[in-house]
Structures are given as structure tokens and as C-alpha cells.
N, C-alpha and C positions, 0 to 999 in steps of 0.2 A: 508509378507507387502504388504503393499496398495500403488502403486505407481500411480495411474492414476483412475478417476473416470467420467462415462457417464450415466446421465440419466434424471429423471424427476424432477426440480426443485418444490420443493414441500414446501418449507421454507426459507425466507432469511430475515437476521437482521445483522444491521454492524459488531456484530460481530460473525453470525455462519452462515452457510447455510445447508440445509436439502436437499440431492439427495437421491432418490429413483431410485434404481437400480434393477431390477427386484422382485420388494416387498419388498426389504430390505433397510430401509432409513438409510443412512449414515450421521452424523452428522459431518460437517468439519469447524473448525474454518478458519476464514479468513481476511486478512486487509482490510481497509476499500478502498482501488483502485479497488480489486476485487468486494468489496459490489457491490460498484456503476456501473461496467460493468456487475454485472449479469444481464440477461433478465428477462421478468416477468414471475408470478409464473407460473407452469405448463409448461413451454416450456422446452426444452431439454438443458443442459449444460454438459461442459465435463471441469473437474479440475485436474491439476497437485497435486499429491499427496505427503507430506510430514508426514509417518506415525513417531508417537514419543511414544518411549514406556518407561515409569518409573515404578516403584515399583507397584503403585495402580490405574493405569490407562493406555488406550491405546488411545492416540488423534491424530485425521485428522488435518493436516494445509492443507487449498487448495491454490492455485492460479491460476489465467489466464494464466499465463506466466511463461516461464522455465526459465527468468532473474529473476522475484521476487522471485523464488522458492529458484534459487542459492542463491539470497544475503541474504534469510531467514537463511538457512543451514549454511552459512558463519558466519550470528550474532549469531546461537546458537552454536556454535565453540568457540565462545570466551568467555572467564574463567566469571562465575558468570552473564550470558546472557541466560534465558530460555527461552524458546517457546513464554511464553505468553509476557513477555520483548520484543522480536524480532518483534511478530506481531503490538504492541505497536508503536517501533520505524519507521516500514513499513507503519502505517497508520498516523504517525505525522510528515513522511520527506518522499515525493516521491523517489523512487527506486534512477533514476538518481542523483537527490540532495544531496541525502545520500552517493552515493558512490562519488559523487564530493567534499561533504565536508570532507569525511575521504582523500579524496588524498592532499586536500588544508589543515589539519589539523586546520580545523575551530571548534573548542571545542565548542562556542558558538553557533553554528548550531546544533551538534548533542545535546547540554545538552538543547534545545528547546523541543525535545519530549520528551513526557509524562515519568517518570521513569527514565529519565537519566539523573544521576549526573556528577561534571566536572570528576569524576576518572571513570564512567564508559566510558564516552566520551573520555577520555584519553586510555583507554584499546582500545575500538572501534578502534583507530586509529593506536595504537602500533600492535595489533594483525592481521587487515585485511588489511594494507597496503599492504603485497607482494601479496595478492590476488587480488589485482583492475585490471588487467589487463583481468582477465578471468570475475570479476565482469563486467565491460564495456561494454562486448560481446553483444552484441545484444540488450541494451537499445535503446531506440528511440531518435534521437538525439534532441537537444534543440530547437526549435522553431527560426528561424531568428528574431532580435529583432524587428524589423517593424510586421511582422506576430503575436508576442507577445503580443506587445502593443495595437493593434485593440480593436478585439473581449474581449481581457483580461481587459483592461481600460474600456470600457463600461459596461462589467458584475460588475467589481469593484464599477463603482460609481454609478450601480442602487443598490449593497448590500449597499452600504454606505449609499444611498437617503433613505433605508428601516430602518435605523437604525442601524444597526450593524457597529461595531467598523472597524477602516482601516485593523488592523493586522489581526483582525479575519477573515476578508473577504477574504484578501490574503492568509491567509494557506487555506479556504476551497477551493479558486477556484485553488490552485496551487495543491491540493490533487486530485479535480475532473478532472485539465488539464492531471494530469501524467495517471488515470486511461482511460480520453475519447480519450486522443491523442489532438494534436496542432489544428486539424480542426473542432473540435468541434464547432457547432453553437452557439451561445452568450445565446439563451433561453435555451438550455441544459445545461451551464454552470451555469446559472442563477439558473435553477430549482435542480439542483443538491445540489449546494452550499447551498442552503436553507437548502435542507436533512442534508446533515453536518451541519449546525448550530444550527437544532435543535436537 
């Protein structure tokens, strides 16, 4: 079972990356947060890997952080949540926000992820609530309110002025900020959000 890959990044897309490890290309499915944090092509990259085996395929799922991998593995342990839906959830809701939504029993926020209906949201809360202390470990702290508002508000204003709906722009910015961290410069926030929105 593959648990870790380190090599040259030879392809990347929002859905997957290909890593060349000593002449062998491994296709790795990734969440958007990992995609945004990947280096340029042909740079060295290392990913934590979850190997998923089914009757007809062996698939690799990659994460830049152990925390995201832990949340992914907790998600696929939930009844009727497979790896594809787990990645979609992690791509639609930043890791910390997802854990906090489960803690708050926020079914509306959980249901906002593509592919997640009310019943699935209820299952997430029911089956993951007892795992929350372990899932919170190592997650980046929320930025302070003042820190959050400055660059984030400016980036949001820029995206809205470019013609994007406020709700779409906020979702894109949250995903980018979760991947890049609270200290990401405004130019990067806007550039990465535009990629997300396109």
C-alpha cells in the first residue's frame, strides 16, 4: 500500500496530479486545496497518499497535509460516502470550516457542498462528531477578525468588480485562503480565485 509519494510534478489539474517517481508516473486524485498549493510543473513535490482499493481499481488520493488526509479518511468511513464524494466535500468546504460545521451541527453549510443532501449532512454529523477532537488537531487556526477582513475584503471587492457574484467569489476566496494560509498576499488570493472560478 502506498502511503507517501515524492517526485517530479509532471501534470496538474483541479481533479488530479501526476507525479513521476523514478520514471513511473503515479496519477493521484486531489482536493482543490491541494491543487492550489501545488508548485509549478517539473518542480519536486511530496504528497501524503491514501490508497483506495475497490473490485475494479486501485486509486491514489493525495494531500499536502496529514490533517486533510485524516479528514478524508474520516469522511470515507461515513456510511454511503465514497472517496469521490469525500474529495468533492473537501474541495467545496475548507478543512477547518468542515470540522466546525460538523461540531455546530450546521446542516445548511454541509449541504452546500456539491453532492451532499440533507440526509448525507445528517450522517456526517452523526458519524463524525465523536472523531472531532482528533480531526481538529493540527488544523491551521482561524485568522483574527481584523486580519481576515483586510486582504479578504479587498480581494472580494476586486472579484465582484470583475463581474462575479458575491457568494461565488466568497466560496472561491475561502478555498484559496484555506490552501494558501492567512498570510497569502492579495494578488495571489485574486489570481488563484480567478482560476477557481473559471
